[in-house]
Structures are given as C-alpha cells and as structure tokens.
ROMARLUM-467054 format. One line per 4 residues: number of its first residue (from 1); for each residue x, y, z of N, C-alpha, C. Coordinates in steps of 0.2 Angstrom, whole numbers, plus 5000, padded with zeros to 4 digits. Example, Ala and Ser with C-alpha at 12.3 -4.5 7.8 and 13.67 -1.06 7.14 Angstrom:
// residues 2
1 = 5066 4972 5039 5062 4978 5039 5066 4984 5039 | 5064 4989 5035 5068 4995 5036 5064 5000 5039 $
END
This chain:
// residues 76
1 = 5256 5049 4852 5257 5048 4860 5252 5053 4864 | 5254 5059 4864 5248 5062 4866 5243 5062 4866 | 5241 5059 4861 5232 5058 4860 5231 5050 4862 | 5235 5047 4864 5232 5040 4867 5233 5042 4874 $
5 = 5236 5045 4877 5236 5048 4884 5230 5051 4886 | 5227 5055 4881 5221 5058 4883 5215 5055 4882 | 5216 5049 4878 5210 5044 4876 5210 5040 4884 | 5215 5038 4885 5215 5034 4892 5213 5037 4898 $
9 = 5214 5043 4898 5211 5048 4903 5205 5050 4903 | 5202 5049 4898 5194 5050 4897 5192 5044 4898 | 5193 5038 4896 5190 5032 4898 5192 5031 4905 | 5196 5033 4909 5196 5031 4916 5192 5036 4919 $
13 = 5191 5043 4917 5184 5047 4920 5179 5045 4918 | 5177 5043 4912 5170 5041 4911 5169 5035 4915 | 5173 5031 4917 5172 5023 4919 5171 5026 4928 | 5174 5029 4930 5174 5032 4937 5167 5037 4938 $
17 = 5164 5040 4932 5159 5044 4932 5153 5038 4933 | 5155 5032 4929 5150 5027 4929 5148 5023 4935 | 5154 5022 4938 5155 5019 4945 5151 5023 4950 | 5153 5029 4950 5149 5033 4956 5142 5033 4954 $
21 = 5140 5035 4948 5133 5034 4946 5129 5029 4948 | 5133 5022 4947 5129 5014 4949 5128 5015 4956 | 5133 5016 4961 5134 5017 4967 5129 5021 4971 | 5127 5027 4967 5122 5031 4969 5115 5027 4967 $
25 = 5114 5025 4961 5109 5022 4959 5106 5016 4963 | 5111 5012 4967 5109 5007 4970 5109 5006 4978 | 5110 5012 4979 5109 5013 4986 5103 5011 4988 | 5102 5009 4994 5094 5007 4997 5091 5014 5000 $
29 = 5084 5014 4999 5080 5021 5000 5073 5017 5003 | 5074 5018 5010 5070 5016 5014 5063 5023 5015 | 5057 5020 5015 5051 5026 5016 5047 5022 5020 | 5047 5027 5026 5042 5023 5031 5037 5029 5033 $
33 = 5030 5026 5035 5025 5031 5034 5019 5026 5035 | 5013 5030 5036 5006 5026 5037 5001 5028 5030 | 4998 5023 5030 4994 5022 5024 4987 5021 5027 | 4981 5026 5025 4975 5025 5025 4972 5023 5019 $
37 = 4968 5019 5021 4964 5017 5014 4957 5019 5015 | 4954 5021 5019 4948 5023 5019 4942 5020 5025 | 4936 5022 5026 4933 5020 5031 4927 5015 5029 | 4925 5011 5033 4919 5007 5032 4913 5009 5038 $
41 = 4908 5012 5035 4905 5015 5040 4896 5011 5037 | 4893 5007 5041 4886 5003 5041 4881 5008 5046 | 4876 5011 5042 4872 5013 5045 4865 5009 5043 | 4861 5006 5049 4854 5003 5046 4849 5007 5049 $
45 = 4846 5012 5047 4840 5016 5048 4834 5014 5048 | 4831 5010 5043 4824 5008 5043 4825 5001 5043 | 4822 4999 5050 4821 4990 5052 4814 4989 5051 | 4815 4983 5047 4808 4980 5045 4810 4973 5043 $
49 = 4805 4968 5043 4805 4962 5040 4798 4960 5038 | 4797 4955 5034 4791 4952 5030 4786 4949 5036 | 4789 4947 5043 4784 4944 5047 4779 4949 5051 | 4774 4950 5051 4769 4954 5055 4768 4953 5062 $
53 = 4770 4947 5064 4770 4944 5070 4775 4948 5075 | 4779 4952 5073 4784 4955 5077 4785 4961 5076 | 4788 4965 5080 4789 4971 5078 4795 4974 5082 | 4799 4978 5076 4805 4979 5079 4806 4985 5082 $
57 = 4811 4986 5086 4812 4991 5088 4818 4995 5086 | 4818 5001 5083 4825 5004 5080 4829 5007 5085 | 4825 5008 5090 4830 5012 5097 4833 5006 5101 | 4832 5000 5101 4835 4994 5104 4841 4994 5103 $
61 = 4846 4994 5107 4853 4993 5107 4854 4985 5106 | 4859 4985 5099 4860 4978 5098 4868 4978 5098 | 4871 4972 5100 4877 4971 5100 4880 4971 5090 | 4885 4974 5090 4888 4975 5083 4891 4969 5080 $
65 = 4890 4967 5075 4892 4961 5072 4900 4962 5070 | 4904 4956 5070 4910 4957 5068 4909 4954 5061 | 4913 4957 5057 4913 4954 5050 4921 4951 5050 | 4919 4944 5049 4925 4940 5048 4927 4939 5041 $
69 = 4932 4937 5039 4937 4936 5032 4935 4942 5026 | 4936 4948 5029 4935 4954 5024 4940 4953 5019 | 4945 4950 5017 4949 4949 5012 4948 4942 5008 | 4947 4942 5000 4946 4938 4998 4951 4931 5000 $
73 = 4949 4926 5001 4954 4919 5004 4950 4913 5002 | 4953 4909 5003 4952 4900 5002 4953 4897 5006 | 4946 4894 5010 4948 4890 5015 4947 4883 5015 | 4950 4878 5015 4949 4871 5013 4946 4868 5019 $
END
C-alpha cells in the first residue's frame, strides 16, 4: 500500500511539472525592434550617348527618378 501511495504522489508531481512546463512554453513572446536591410545608392558619373549631335553636361542638375514597383508583383 505504501508503494502505491508513493507511485500516485510521483505521478501527481510529474503531471504538475509537465503542466507548468507547458504553461511556460506556450506563453506569448513579443519582440519589437527595427530592421535595416541595406541601402540602394546609384551614382551616374560618366554621362554619354551614341548621338553626336547633343552634348551632355554632367554638372546639370536633373530631377531624381522614382523607382516604382520595386518588389516582384503581378499586375493584371
């Protein structure tokens, strides 16, 4: 009879330990922060074309071009 009581007590403690472990394991963990993936810098330093009738002035200020649809996508 004493061995049966010890076995029941051991099972109750084991199940309690498993319950506490599961409760700690299934707890929600939230991590907040900033992610930097890199930079995209384009520099055009030698401006030329195949047309000899026009001269390009590299010091001339030109508006920056906006890059649209940077990510792969499908437009219908």
